[in-house]
ZAMARGU-4260 file (C-alpha; in steps of 0.2 Angstrom, whole numbers, plus 5000, padded with zeros to 4 digits):
<rodrens>
0) 5173/4825/4957 | 5189/4827/4965 | 5194/4818/4981 | 5192/4826/4999 | 5200/4821/5015
5) 5188/4825/5030 | 5203/4839/5035 | 5200/4846/5017 | 5182/4845/5017 | 5182/4855/5035
10) 5194/4866/5028 | 5182/4871/5014 | 5169/4872/5026 | 5176/4884/5035 | 5181/4892/5019
15) 5163/4893/5014 | 5157/4899/5031 | 5169/4914/5031 | 5162/4920/5014 | 5144/4918/5021
20) 5147/4928/5034 | 5155/4943/5021 | 5137/4940/5013 | 5147/4933/4996 | 5135/4918/4994
25) 5140/4915/4977 | 5157/4911/4984 | 5150/4901/4997 | 5140/4889/4987 | 5154/4887/4975
30) 5166/4884/4989 | 5157/4868/4992 | 5154/4861/4973 | 5166/4847/4972 | 5165/4843/4992
35) 5159/4825/4996 | 5138/4825/4996 | 5138/4823/5016 | 5121/4828/5023 | 5131/4844/5032
40) 5140/4848/5015 | 5123/4847/5007 | 5113/4855/5018 | 5126/4870/5018 | 5127/4872/5000
45) 5107/4870/4996 | 5106/4886/5009 | 5120/4898/5002 | 5113/4894/4983 | 5093/4900/4990
50) 5104/4915/4998 | 5112/4919/4979 | 5095/4918/4973 | 5101/4902/4965 | 5083/4894/4967
55) 5084/4881/4952 | 5102/4872/4959 | 5095/4874/4979 | 5080/4864/4971 | 5093/4850/4963
60) 5103/4850/4980 | 5088/4847/4990 | 5083/4833/4980 | 5099/4823/4984 | 5094/4829/5003
65) 5077/4822/5001 | 5082/4807/4992 | 5095/4803/5008 | 5084/4809/5024 | 5065/4806/5014
70) 5056/4807/5032 | 5064/4824/5035 | 5053/4838/5035 | 5065/4852/5033 | 5072/4846/5014
75) 5052/4847/5011 | 5050/4863/5018 | 5066/4872/5009 | 5059/4865/4992 | 5044/4874/4994
80) 5053/4890/5002 | 5063/4890/4985 | 5046/4892/4975 | 5039/4904/4990 | 5056/4915/4987
85) 5050/4916/4968 | 5031/4919/4971 | 5027/4905/4963 | 5015/4902/4976 | 5004/4887/4968
90) 5021/4876/4967 | 5027/4881/4985 | 5009/4873/4993 | 5011/4854/4990 | 5029/4855/4997
95) 5022/4864/5013 | 5010/4854/5016 | 5021/4838/5015 | 5031/4846/5027 | 5018/4849/5038
100) 5011/4831/5038 | 5029/4828/5043 | 5031/4838/5055 | 5015/4849/5061 | 5020/4857/5075
105) 5035/4869/5064 | 5028/4886/5066 | 5037/4893/5052 | 5033/4881/5039 | 5013/4884/5044
110) 5016/4903/5042 | 5022/4902/5024 | 5008/4888/5019 | 4997/4903/5026 | 5004/4915/5017
115) 5005/4904/5001 | 4986/4904/5004 | 4983/4923/5006 | 4993/4926/4989 | 4982/4914/4979
120) 4965/4922/4986 | 4963/4908/4999 | 4958/4921/5012 | 4949/4909/5023 | 4961/4895/5021
125) 4973/4909/5026 | 4966/4914/5040 | 4965/4898/5048 | 4983/4896/5046 | 4988/4911/5053
130) 4976/4907/5067 | 4984/4889/5069 | 5001/4898/5071 | 4997/4908/5086 | 4990/4893/5094
135) 5005/4883/5091 | 5018/4897/5096 | 5007/4900/5112 | 5012/4881/5117 | 5029/4883/5113
140) 5044/4883/5127 | 5050/4901/5132 | 5066/4897/5119 | 5057/4892/5107 | 5045/4905/5108
145) 5059/4918/5108 | 5066/4911/5089 | 5050/4910/5083 | 5043/4928/5090 | 5043/4938/5072
150) 5035/4922/5063 | 5021/4924/5077 | 5019/4942/5077 | 5016/4943/5056 | 5004/4929/5057
155) 4995/4941/5071 | 4997/4956/5061 | 4989/4946/5047 | 4974/4941/5056 | 4972/4959/5065
160) 4975/4967/5049 | 4962/4957/5042 | 4949/4959/5056 | 4951/4979/5055 | 4939/4980/5042
165) 4926/4972/5049 | 4928/4972/5067 | 4940/4986/5073 | 4941/4985/5092 | 4942/4964/5091
170) 4958/4968/5079 | 4967/4978/5093 | 4972/4964/5103 | 4981/4954/5089 | 4988/4969/5083
175) 4996/4977/5100 | 5003/4958/5101 | 5011/4960/5084 | 5020/4976/5089 | 5024/4967/5104
180) 5035/4955/5097 | 5041/4966/5082 | 5042/4983/5088 | 5055/4987/5072 | 5041/4984/5059
185) 5032/5001/5052 | 5017/4992/5045 | 5013/4985/5062 | 5013/5002/5071 | 5004/5010/5057
190) 4990/4997/5057 | 4990/4998/5077 | 4988/5016/5074 | 4975/5017/5061 | 4963/5005/5070
195) 4966/5015/5086 | 4959/5030/5080 | 4945/5020/5072 | 4937/5015/5089 | 4941/5033/5096
200) 4958/5032/5105 | 4965/5049/5097 | 4981/5050/5107 | 4985/5031/5108 | 4985/5029/5090
205) 4993/5046/5085 | 5009/5039/5097 | 5011/5022/5085 | 5010/5033/5069 | 5022/5044/5073
210) 5031/5028/5079 | 5028/5021/5061 | 5034/5037/5053 | 5050/5038/5063 | 5056/5019/5058
215) 5050/5024/5041 | 5053/5040/5036 | 5044/5046/5018 | 5031/5034/5018 | 5018/5043/5009
220) 5002/5030/5016 | 5010/5033/5034 | 5012/5051/5033 | 4996/5055/5026 | 4987/5047/5041
225) 4997/5055/5054 | 4993/5071/5044 | 4976/5067/5048 | 4979/5062/5066 | 4989/5078/5070
230) 4975/5090/5064 | 4960/5081/5072 | 4972/5081/5089 | 4973/5101/5085 | 4992/5101/5080
235) 4987/5111/5064 | 5004/5118/5059 | 5011/5100/5061 | 4998/5093/5049 | 4999/5107/5037
240) 5017/5105/5035 | 5019/5086/5032 | 5004/5088/5021 | 5012/5101/5010 | 5029/5090/5008
245) 5016/5075/5001 | 5005/5083/4989 | 5015/5082/4975 | 5019/5065/4974 | 5001/5055/4978
250) 4992/5047/4965 | 4974/5037/4962 | 4969/5030/4981 | 4981/5040/4991 | 4978/5057/4982
255) 4958/5054/4985 | 4965/5050/5003 | 4976/5065/5002 | 4958/5077/4996 | 4946/5070/5010
260) 4959/5077/5022 | 4962/5092/5014 | 4943/5094/5014 | 4944/5092/5032 | 4958/5105/5035
265) 4947/5116/5024 | 4961/5117/5011 | 4949/5116/4996 | 4961/5120/4982 | 4972/5108/4986
270) 4956/5095/4989 | 4951/5100/4970 | 4967/5097/4964 | 4970/5080/4972 | 4954/5074/4967
275) 4957/5080/4948 | 4974/5069/4951 | 4965/5053/4958 | 4951/5054/4945 | 4966/5050/4931
280) 4964/5032/4940 | 4949/5024/4934 | 4945/5014/4949 | 4944/5029/4960 | 4934/5039/4945
285) 4920/5026/4944 | 4918/5025/4965 | 4905/5030/4971 | 4917/5037/4987 | 4924/5050/4973
290) 4908/5056/4968 | 4903/5060/4985 | 4920/5066/4991 | 4918/5079/4975 | 4903/5084/4981
295) 4910/5090/4998 | 4921/5103/4987 | 4911/5118/4984 | 4913/5128/4969 | 4928/5142/4973
300) 4927/5161/4969 | 4932/5166/4952 | 4952/5168/4949 | 4957/5186/4948 | 4956/5191/4931
305) 4968/5197/4920 | 4971/5216/4920 | 4961/5223/4907 | 4965/5237/4896 | 4958/5255/4902
310) 4954/5270/4890 | 4956/5287/4893 | 4939/5299/4894 | 4938/5317/4892 | 4941/5325/4912
315) 4956/5311/4914 | 4943/5296/4920 | 4946/5278/4914 | 4933/5268/4906 | 4934/5249/4912
320) 4928/5236/4898 | 4915/5227/4905 | 4919/5207/4912 | 4916/5193/4900 | 4917/5175/4902
325) 4922/5163/4887 | 4910/5155/4878 | 4911/5139/4873 | 4905/5122/4869 | 4906/5103/4874
330) 4897/5088/4880 | 4891/5083/4899 | 4903/5072/4906 | 4895/5066/4923 | 4880/5072/4931
335) 4877/5070/4952 | 4857/5077/4952 | 4855/5073/4971 | 4871/5084/4974 | 4865/5097/4962
340) 4881/5098/4952 | 4891/5087/4938 | 4906/5091/4925 | 4906/5093/4905 | 4923/5092/4894
345) 4926/5108/4884 | 4927/5103/4865 | 4941/5115/4861 | 4954/5106/4874 | 4945/5091/4881
350) 4947/5099/4898 | 4934/5095/4913 | 4926/5109/4921 | 4913/5108/4936 | 4896/5118/4934
355) 4881/5118/4945 | 4864/5109/4939 | 4853/5124/4930 | 4838/5122/4937 | 4824/5118/4925
360) 4837/5109/4915 | 4836/5090/4913 | 4854/5087/4906 | 4860/5070/4904 | 4879/5063/4900
365) 4884/5064/4884 | 4873/5079/4880 | 4878/5094/4869 | 4879/5109/4879 | 4885/5128/4879
370) 4893/5137/4893 | 4903/5151/4899 | 4919/5147/4907 | 4930/5154/4918 | 4943/5149/4930
375) 4943/5147/4950 | 4954/5142/4963 | 4949/5124/4961 | 4952/5123/4942 | 4942/5126/4927
380) 4921/5128/4930 | 4907/5133/4921 | 4890/5144/4922 | 4874/5147/4912 | 4876/5129/4905
385) 4862/5126/4892 | 4858/5112/4881 | 4863/5116/4864 | 4851/5121/4852
</rodrens>
């Protein structure tokens, strides 16, 4: 390492700070590489390396800081943070725990520890940690509260989102607190709007959803919920415009939710299409909710058939060929006896067809059947379904 005078170290710190102001984190970190290893230099370099996503190097510098100041909680916390940023949550936990031991009132450390617990599936421990964050924050002085307002808002949001599933009324206060202290986050407005609608505050919920959409336009999960809210509020044209933009890009559970909204809006063709898209996801297809929604989409009238050839008869009249359905064979794929419908798979092209259960026949999945196939506005369907001889 080259020798450096105090003046040259100060100049390098200034040069590194200018690089950091320009978001050139690599240059900022490398500028300090050969400086004397003072606390100030190591602290700045560890931070710059972290922002440059050079986490291993940052941990090496933090190890030197821990040797110099073993009781400084910040170096334990920052070491945990490097693992946290790499989503190595199990490795981050011991460092955050040690930082908590050294400084139990540090709000951000406790929040990140709770987030690690949540990501590791330790939901109850995470909830206790988020609740502790709120308790600590409310005990802070005003200036400290201002600095940690967004950290508190994140913790409040996590608690509110968790509680919304079982006690939506009780979740509203937590979600309102989250929005108050982090009004620029679309997800907080979205969750508050969705929860307000669930407890009957439709107009307030709609306002929050519109705020979420303005903050982050183009997010399908927000616009789906907003389309639903607009339709419920009687703003049918706005709901239809928004919904029409969405239908081509939905998959999985979002497609399922879109199908449910389409049913409520009496757009049965869209509902059947989105249910077919949702059914491509195994988790959705196997859900009782999918079966229940499928039963709400009735069989539609047959789509117009191609124009049939007319033969000239004596006297100038034309004779129309009788209309016929396409005869086919297949196997029963799914039966819902309590709802009176099922689906079968056509042997010729593996296409799934909807059918009403015929009276007097006890069809079961896997059973070979014959049927007459025809088209509907909601997709292929079958009539005259009979067990194969």
